[in-house]
N, CA and C atoms as an extended XYZ file, in Angstrom:
357
Properties=species:S:1:pos:R:3:atomname:S:1:resname:S:1:resid:I:1 pbc="F F F"
N         0.811       -1.182        0.000 N   MET     1
C         0.000        0.000        0.000 CA  MET     1
C         0.863        1.257        0.000 C   MET     1
N         1.980        1.180        0.675 N   GLU     2
C         2.856        2.343        0.774 CA  GLU     2
C         3.436        2.698       -0.593 C   GLU     2
N         3.779        1.689       -1.398 N   LYS     3
C         4.323        1.936       -2.738 CA  LYS     3
C         3.268        2.587       -3.634 C   LYS     3
N         2.035        2.122       -3.513 N   ILE     4
C         0.950        2.693       -4.319 CA  ILE     4
C         0.727        4.148       -3.926 C   ILE     4
N         0.733        4.409       -2.635 N   LYS     5
C         0.527        5.767       -2.141 CA  LYS     5
C         1.622        6.700       -2.645 C   LYS     5
N         2.876        6.223       -2.632 N   GLN     6
C         3.994        7.037       -3.117 CA  GLN     6
C         3.876        7.275       -4.629 C   GLN     6
N         3.447        6.235       -5.371 N   PHE     7
C         3.312        6.370       -6.833 CA  PHE     7
C         2.242        7.403       -7.179 C   PHE     7
N         1.131        7.378       -6.453 N   LEU     8
C         0.040        8.307       -6.742 CA  LEU     8
C         0.367        9.739       -6.326 C   LEU     8
N         1.306        9.911       -5.418 N   GLU     9
C         1.678       11.249       -4.968 CA  GLU     9
C         2.608       11.956       -5.944 C   GLU     9
N         3.373       11.198       -6.747 N   ASN    10
C         4.264       11.871       -7.703 CA  ASN    10
C         3.497       12.272       -8.969 C   ASN    10
N         4.126       13.031       -9.834 N   GLU    11
C         3.469       13.610      -11.019 CA  GLU    11
C         3.000       12.533      -12.006 C   GLU    11
N         3.790       11.496      -12.226 N   LYS    12
C         3.421       10.406      -13.132 CA  LYS    12
C         2.165        9.691      -12.642 C   LYS    12
N         2.096        9.456      -11.368 N   GLY    13
C         0.953        8.758      -10.782 CA  GLY    13
C        -0.319        9.565      -10.921 C   GLY    13
N        -0.238       10.878      -10.735 N   LYS    14
C        -1.419       11.737      -10.869 CA  LYS    14
C        -1.918       11.753      -12.309 C   LYS    14
N        -0.985       11.783      -13.256 N   ASP    15
C        -1.368       11.750      -14.670 CA  ASP    15
C        -2.058       10.431      -15.021 C   ASP    15
N        -1.496        9.336      -14.540 N   LEU    16
C        -2.075        8.020      -14.808 CA  LEU    16
C        -3.466        7.908      -14.191 C   LEU    16
N        -3.620        8.387      -12.966 N   LEU    17
C        -4.913        8.353      -12.303 CA  LEU    17
C        -5.944        9.191      -13.064 C   LEU    17
N        -5.538       10.341      -13.574 N   THR    18
C        -6.438       11.198      -14.350 CA  THR    18
C        -6.887       10.496      -15.631 C   THR    18
N        -5.965        9.848      -16.319 N   VAL    19
C        -6.298        9.117      -17.548 CA  VAL    19
C        -7.262        7.980      -17.251 C   VAL    19
N        -7.032        7.248      -16.186 N   ILE    20
C        -7.908        6.128      -15.816 CA  ILE    20
C        -9.314        6.644      -15.503 C   ILE    20
N        -9.413        7.753      -14.777 N   ILE    21
C       -10.717        8.311      -14.438 CA  ILE    21
C       -11.465        8.753      -15.692 C   ILE    21
N       -10.761        9.416      -16.615 N   VAL    22
C       -11.397        9.871      -17.855 CA  VAL    22
C       -11.914        8.675      -18.664 C   VAL    22
N       -11.133        7.621      -18.744 N   ILE    23
C       -11.540        6.421      -19.495 CA  ILE    23
C       -12.766        5.777      -18.847 C   ILE    23
N       -12.760        5.652      -17.529 N   LEU    24
C       -13.892        5.031      -16.842 CA  LEU    24
C       -15.172        5.860      -16.971 C   LEU    24
N       -15.061        7.179      -16.885 N   VAL    25
C       -16.234        8.030      -17.051 CA  VAL    25
C       -16.772        7.922      -18.485 C   VAL    25
N       -15.870        7.891      -19.469 N   GLY    26
C       -16.296        7.751      -20.867 CA  GLY    26
C       -17.005        6.432      -21.112 C   GLY    26
N       -16.443        5.340      -20.600 N   LEU    27
C       -17.081        4.027      -20.774 CA  LEU    27
C       -18.428        3.974      -20.066 C   LEU    27
N       -18.491        4.541      -18.875 N   GLY    28
C       -19.763        4.557      -18.149 CA  GLY    28
C       -20.820        5.340      -18.898 C   GLY    28
N       -20.457        6.479      -19.459 N   SER    29
C       -21.403        7.297      -20.222 CA  SER    29
C       -21.873        6.570      -21.472 C   SER    29
N       -20.950        5.901      -22.142 N   PHE    30
C       -21.299        5.151      -23.350 CA  PHE    30
C       -22.314        4.056      -23.027 C   PHE    30
N       -22.078        3.308      -21.964 N   GLU    31
C       -22.983        2.219      -21.588 CA  GLU    31
C       -24.349        2.755      -21.152 C   GLU    31
N       -24.373        3.864      -20.444 N   LEU    32
C       -25.655        4.455      -20.061 CA  LEU    32
C       -26.446        4.883      -21.295 C   LEU    32
N       -25.756        5.408      -22.295 N   GLY    33
C       -26.420        5.777      -23.541 CA  GLY    33
C       -26.998        4.576      -24.253 C   GLY    33
N       -26.275        3.491      -24.262 N   ARG    34
C       -26.774        2.261      -24.891 CA  ARG    34
C       -27.985        1.723      -24.157 C   ARG    34
N       -27.957        1.760      -22.840 N   LEU    35
C       -29.091        1.277      -22.061 CA  LEU    35
C       -30.329        2.124      -22.299 C   LEU    35
N       -30.160        3.429      -22.366 N   SER    36
C       -31.318        4.295      -22.559 CA  SER    36
C       -31.916        4.135      -23.948 C   SER    36
N       -31.113        3.796      -24.957 N   SER    37
C       -31.655        3.629      -26.308 CA  SER    37
C       -32.414        2.317      -26.455 C   SER    37
N       -32.197        1.360      -25.571 N   LYS    38
C       -32.917        0.092      -25.642 CA  LYS    38
C       -34.346        0.221      -25.133 C   LYS    38
N       -34.671        1.310      -24.470 N   GLU    39
C       -35.989        1.481      -23.898 CA  GLU    39
C       -37.015        2.005      -24.885 C   GLU    39
N       -36.602        2.388      -26.107 N   ASN    40
C       -37.595        2.914      -27.045 CA  ASN    40
C       -38.491        1.793      -27.549 C   ASN    40
N       -39.589        2.131      -28.187 N   SER    41
C       -40.598        1.139      -28.556 CA  SER    41
C       -40.389        0.551      -29.947 C   SER    41
N       -39.271        0.829      -30.605 N   PHE    42
C       -39.025        0.286      -31.941 CA  PHE    42
C       -38.817       -1.219      -31.833 C   PHE    42
N       -39.615       -1.979      -32.540 N   SER    43
C       -39.565       -3.431      -32.415 CA  SER    43
C       -38.784       -4.099      -33.543 C   SER    43
N       -38.192       -3.348      -34.447 N   GLY    44
C       -37.403       -3.936      -35.514 CA  GLY    44
C       -38.194       -4.109      -36.794 C   GLY    44
N       -37.575       -4.742      -37.767 N   ILE    45
C       -38.191       -4.951      -39.072 CA  ILE    45
C       -38.733       -6.374      -39.124 C   ILE    45
N       -39.925       -6.508      -39.627 N   LYS    46
C       -40.565       -7.806      -39.755 CA  LYS    46
C       -40.705       -8.118      -41.240 C   LYS    46
N       -40.269       -9.300      -41.670 N   ILE    47
C       -40.363       -9.695      -43.075 CA  ILE    47
C       -41.381      -10.825      -43.186 C   ILE    47
N       -42.391      -10.626      -44.030 N   GLU    48
C       -43.403      -11.637      -44.261 CA  GLU    48
C       -43.423      -11.999      -45.735 C   GLU    48
N       -43.708      -13.246      -46.041 N   TYR    49
C       -43.820      -13.692      -47.418 CA  TYR    49
C       -45.278      -13.997      -47.718 C   TYR    49
N       -45.820      -13.404      -48.787 N   PRO    50
C       -47.214      -13.696      -49.139 CA  PRO    50
C       -47.342      -15.133      -49.626 C   PRO    50
N       -48.575      -15.630      -49.623 N   ASP    51
C       -48.813      -16.987      -50.133 CA  ASP    51
C       -48.337      -17.071      -51.572 C   ASP    51
N       -47.639      -18.166      -51.884 N   GLN    52
C       -47.047      -18.311      -53.216 CA  GLN    52
C       -47.853      -19.307      -54.047 C   GLN    52
N       -48.034      -18.973      -55.332 N   GLY    53
C       -48.601      -19.929      -56.281 CA  GLY    53
C       -47.484      -20.861      -56.730 C   GLY    53
N       -47.789      -21.779      -57.599 N   ILE    54
C       -46.795      -22.759      -58.038 CA  ILE    54
C       -45.652      -22.103      -58.782 C   ILE    54
N       -45.930      -21.217      -59.733 N   ASN    55
C       -44.877      -20.573      -60.518 CA  ASN    55
C       -44.672      -19.103      -60.148 C   ASN    55
N       -45.115      -18.719      -58.991 N   GLN    56
C       -45.017      -17.316      -58.589 CA  GLN    56
C       -43.768      -17.122      -57.739 C   GLN    56
N       -42.972      -16.115      -58.082 N   ALA    57
C       -41.760      -15.827      -57.315 CA  ALA    57
C       -42.148      -15.163      -55.999 C   ALA    57
N       -41.390      -15.479      -54.957 N   ALA    58
C       -41.668      -14.895      -53.651 CA  ALA    58
C       -41.044      -13.509      -53.557 C   ALA    58
N       -41.850      -12.540      -53.221 N   SER    59
C       -41.321      -11.207      -52.957 CA  SER    59
C       -41.715      -10.846      -51.534 C   SER    59
N       -40.730      -10.550      -50.682 N   PRO    60
C       -41.048      -10.310      -49.282 CA  PRO    60
C       -41.794       -8.989      -49.084 C   PRO    60
N       -42.626       -8.974      -48.082 N   ILE    61
C       -43.288       -7.745      -47.671 CA  ILE    61
C       -42.583       -7.310      -46.402 C   ILE    61
N       -41.876       -6.205      -46.469 N   ILE    62
C       -41.111       -5.724      -45.340 CA  ILE    62
C       -41.955       -4.678      -44.626 C   ILE    62
N       -42.175       -4.908      -43.358 N   THR    63
C       -43.026       -4.002      -42.606 CA  THR    63
C       -42.338       -3.547      -41.345 C   THR    63
N       -42.728       -2.388      -40.850 N   GLN    64
C       -42.199       -1.904      -39.587 CA  GLN    64
C       -43.299       -1.550      -38.614 C   GLN    64
N       -44.523       -1.571      -39.021 N   ASN    65
C       -45.602       -1.294      -38.093 CA  ASN    65
C       -46.829       -2.075      -38.513 C   ASN    65
N       -47.821       -2.097      -37.661 N   SER    66
C       -49.003       -2.903      -37.932 CA  SER    66
C       -49.852       -2.334      -39.068 C   SER    66
N       -49.674       -1.071      -39.443 N   ASN    67
C       -50.458       -0.468      -40.515 CA  ASN    67
C       -50.114       -1.037      -41.882 C   ASN    67
N       -48.918       -1.628      -42.048 N   SER    68
C       -48.488       -2.070      -43.359 CA  SER    68
C       -48.504       -3.589      -43.528 C   SER    68
N       -49.014       -4.329      -42.550 N   VAL    69
C       -49.034       -5.784      -42.638 CA  VAL    69
C       -49.943       -6.218      -43.780 C   VAL    69
N       -49.428       -7.044      -44.672 N   GLY    70
C       -50.196       -7.567      -45.788 CA  GLY    70
C       -50.354       -6.610      -46.952 C   GLY    70
N       -49.783       -5.455      -46.888 N   LYS    71
C       -49.897       -4.463      -47.951 CA  LYS    71
C       -48.716       -4.647      -48.909 C   LYS    71
N       -48.980       -4.583      -50.206 N   ILE    72
C       -47.898       -4.792      -51.167 CA  ILE    72
C       -47.606       -3.566      -52.022 C   ILE    72
N       -48.295       -2.461      -51.775 N   PHE    73
C       -48.031       -1.210      -52.469 CA  PHE    73
C       -47.846       -0.113      -51.438 C   PHE    73
N       -47.030        0.886      -51.796 N   PHE    74
C       -46.887        2.037      -50.909 CA  PHE    74
C       -46.606        3.276      -51.735 C   PHE    74
N       -46.857        4.421      -51.129 N   ALA    75
C       -46.620        5.705      -51.775 CA  ALA    75
C       -46.096        6.667      -50.719 C   ALA    75
N       -45.514        7.746      -51.184 N   SER    76
C       -45.086        8.798      -50.272 CA  SER    76
C       -46.268        9.712      -49.994 C   SER    76
N       -46.392       10.123      -48.757 N   SER    77
C       -47.476       11.048      -48.416 CA  SER    77
C       -47.262       12.408      -49.064 C   SER    77
N       -46.046       12.637      -49.583 N   LYS    78
C       -45.712       13.928      -50.197 CA  LYS    78
C       -45.604       13.845      -51.717 C   LYS    78
N       -45.840       12.668      -52.292 N   GLY    79
C       -45.648       12.504      -53.726 CA  GLY    79
C       -46.912       12.127      -54.458 C   GLY    79
N       -46.758       11.737      -55.733 N   SER    80
C       -47.923       11.375      -56.542 CA  SER    80
C       -47.794        9.982      -57.157 C   SER    80
N       -46.702        9.267      -56.881 N   LYS    81
C       -46.472        7.933      -57.446 CA  LYS    81
C       -46.594        6.881      -56.354 C   LYS    81
N       -46.995        5.661      -56.749 N   TYR    82
C       -46.973        4.553      -55.807 CA  TYR    82
C       -46.057        3.462      -56.347 C   TYR    82
N       -45.588        2.602      -55.466 N   TYR    83
C       -44.571        1.606      -55.776 CA  TYR    83
C       -44.978        0.267      -55.186 C   TYR    83
N       -44.454       -0.808      -55.780 N   THR    84
C       -44.602       -2.123      -55.166 CA  THR    84
C       -43.517       -2.256      -54.099 C   THR    84
N       -43.729       -3.129      -53.149 N   ILE    85
C       -42.751       -3.320      -52.073 CA  ILE    85
C       -41.398       -3.743      -52.635 C   ILE    85
N       -41.403       -4.524      -53.718 N   SER    86
C       -40.147       -5.027      -54.284 CA  SER    86
C       -39.465       -4.027      -55.221 C   SER    86
N       -40.095       -2.909      -55.517 N   CYS    87
C       -39.541       -1.917      -56.438 CA  CYS    87
C       -38.437       -1.114      -55.749 C   CYS    87
N       -37.272       -1.058      -56.366 N   SER    88
C       -36.136       -0.354      -55.764 CA  SER    88
C       -36.286        1.158      -55.842 C   SER    88
N       -37.164        1.660      -56.684 N   ALA    89
C       -37.310        3.110      -56.843 CA  ALA    89
C       -37.882        3.773      -55.587 C   ALA    89
N       -38.630        3.034      -54.797 N   GLY    90
C       -39.246        3.625      -53.615 CA  GLY    90
C       -38.448        3.481      -52.341 C   GLY    90
N       -37.251        2.917      -52.440 N   LYS    91
C       -36.460        2.679      -51.234 CA  LYS    91
C       -36.009        3.952      -50.536 C   LYS    91
N       -35.997        5.066      -51.241 N   THR    92
C       -35.524        6.307      -50.636 CA  THR    92
C       -36.614        7.012      -49.820 C   THR    92
N       -37.835        6.514      -49.886 N   ILE    93
C       -38.930        7.131      -49.125 CA  ILE    93
C       -38.816        6.701      -47.667 C   ILE    93
N       -38.811        7.669      -46.782 N   LYS    94
C       -38.703        7.377      -45.351 CA  LYS    94
C       -39.946        6.615      -44.881 C   LYS    94
N       -39.744        5.736      -43.892 N   GLN    95
C       -40.850        4.932      -43.367 CA  GLN    95
C       -41.992        5.798      -42.835 C   GLN    95
N       -41.655        6.900      -42.169 N   GLU    96
C       -42.710        7.729      -41.587 CA  GLU    96
C       -43.520        8.476      -42.641 C   GLU    96
N       -43.022        8.565      -43.887 N   ASN    97
C       -43.751        9.233      -44.968 CA  ASN    97
C       -44.503        8.255      -45.869 C   ASN    97
N       -44.437        6.962      -45.571 N   ARG    98
C       -45.073        5.959      -46.435 CA  ARG    98
C       -46.543        5.750      -46.091 C   ARG    98
N       -47.336        5.559      -47.138 N   ILE    99
C       -48.742        5.192      -47.018 CA  ILE    99
C       -48.872        3.849      -47.727 C   ILE    99
N       -49.449        2.858      -47.072 N   TYR   100
C       -49.528        1.502      -47.635 CA  TYR   100
C       -50.912        1.216      -48.200 C   TYR   100
N       -50.916        0.410      -49.291 N   PHE   101
C       -52.156        0.009      -49.954 CA  PHE   101
C       -52.131       -1.494      -50.193 C   PHE   101
N       -53.305       -2.108      -50.176 N   THR   102
C       -53.411       -3.542      -50.432 CA  THR   102
C       -53.387       -3.843      -51.928 C   THR   102
N       -54.017       -2.982      -52.730 N   THR   103
C       -54.080       -3.193      -54.175 CA  THR   103
C       -53.665       -1.934      -54.917 C   THR   103
N       -53.327       -2.115      -56.184 N   GLY   104
C       -53.003       -0.977      -57.029 CA  GLY   104
C       -54.203       -0.082      -57.264 C   GLY   104
N       -55.394       -0.696      -57.341 N   GLU   105
C       -56.618        0.069      -57.543 CA  GLU   105
C       -56.879        0.995      -56.350 C   GLU   105
N       -56.578        0.505      -55.169 N   GLU   106
C       -56.753        1.317      -53.959 CA  GLU   106
C       -55.821        2.539      -54.000 C   GLU   106
N       -54.592        2.332      -54.464 N   ALA   107
C       -53.639        3.438      -54.583 CA  ALA   107
C       -54.090        4.437      -55.646 C   ALA   107
N       -54.608        3.917      -56.768 N   GLN   108
C       -55.085        4.804      -57.832 CA  GLN   108
C       -56.313        5.591      -57.389 C   GLN   108
N       -57.172        4.976      -56.603 N   ALA   109
C       -58.364        5.667      -56.097 CA  ALA   109
C       -57.975        6.787      -55.142 C   ALA   109
N       -56.809        6.646      -54.504 N   ALA   110
C       -56.326        7.684      -53.595 CA  ALA   110
C       -55.602        8.794      -54.345 C   ALA   110
N       -55.501        8.666      -55.690 N   GLY   111
C       -54.902        9.723      -56.492 CA  GLY   111
C       -53.450        9.494      -56.891 C   GLY   111
N       -52.947        8.302      -56.679 N   TYR   112
C       -51.551        7.988      -57.027 CA  TYR   112
C       -51.508        7.236      -58.340 C   TYR   112
N       -50.399        7.373      -59.078 N   SER   113
C       -50.196        6.591      -60.298 CA  SER   113
C       -48.925        5.756      -60.129 C   SER   113
N       -48.904        4.599      -60.785 N   LEU   114
C       -47.782        3.684      -60.658 CA  LEU   114
C       -46.510        4.304      -61.219 C   LEU   114
N       -45.439        4.169      -60.496 N   SER   115
C       -44.149        4.707      -60.944 CA  SER   115
C       -43.682        3.943      -62.173 C   SER   115
N       -43.118        4.654      -63.127 N   SER   116
C       -42.641        3.996      -64.354 CA  SER   116
C       -41.432        3.104      -64.057 C   SER   116
N       -40.770        3.297      -62.956 N   SER   117
C       -39.624        2.466      -62.587 CA  SER   117
C       -40.048        1.080      -62.116 C   SER   117
N       -41.307        0.919      -61.762 N   CYS   118
C       -41.795       -0.354      -61.223 CA  CYS   118
C       -42.486       -1.231      -62.259 C   CYS   118
N       -42.505       -0.854      -63.508 N   ASN   119
C       -43.177       -1.647      -64.543 CA  ASN   119
C       -42.388       -2.845      -64.917 C   ASN   119
């Protein structure tokens, strides 16, 4: 104990102790941040596959909330085009701006037209 006490009293020991304290506070803050982010209500991405016919290719329906379950078309709430779930042209639309439809006719009745990229 006496050697430790002498080491901490000199300049090198004080510097080392300061570095250790800074590292421990940083790690503690990082872990507290991780714990607090786990408490949000985001449940992750759910992937569902629609019923497949014999020669029908499977295209997954990717959903993040209960409003889009079973829906295979979506549109931006700020745009005029609608897209199929498998269409890459609609990937840039944020989830919170998406409106989901079960059929293309439903999307057209809402005033949207099919994107030419999805044909």
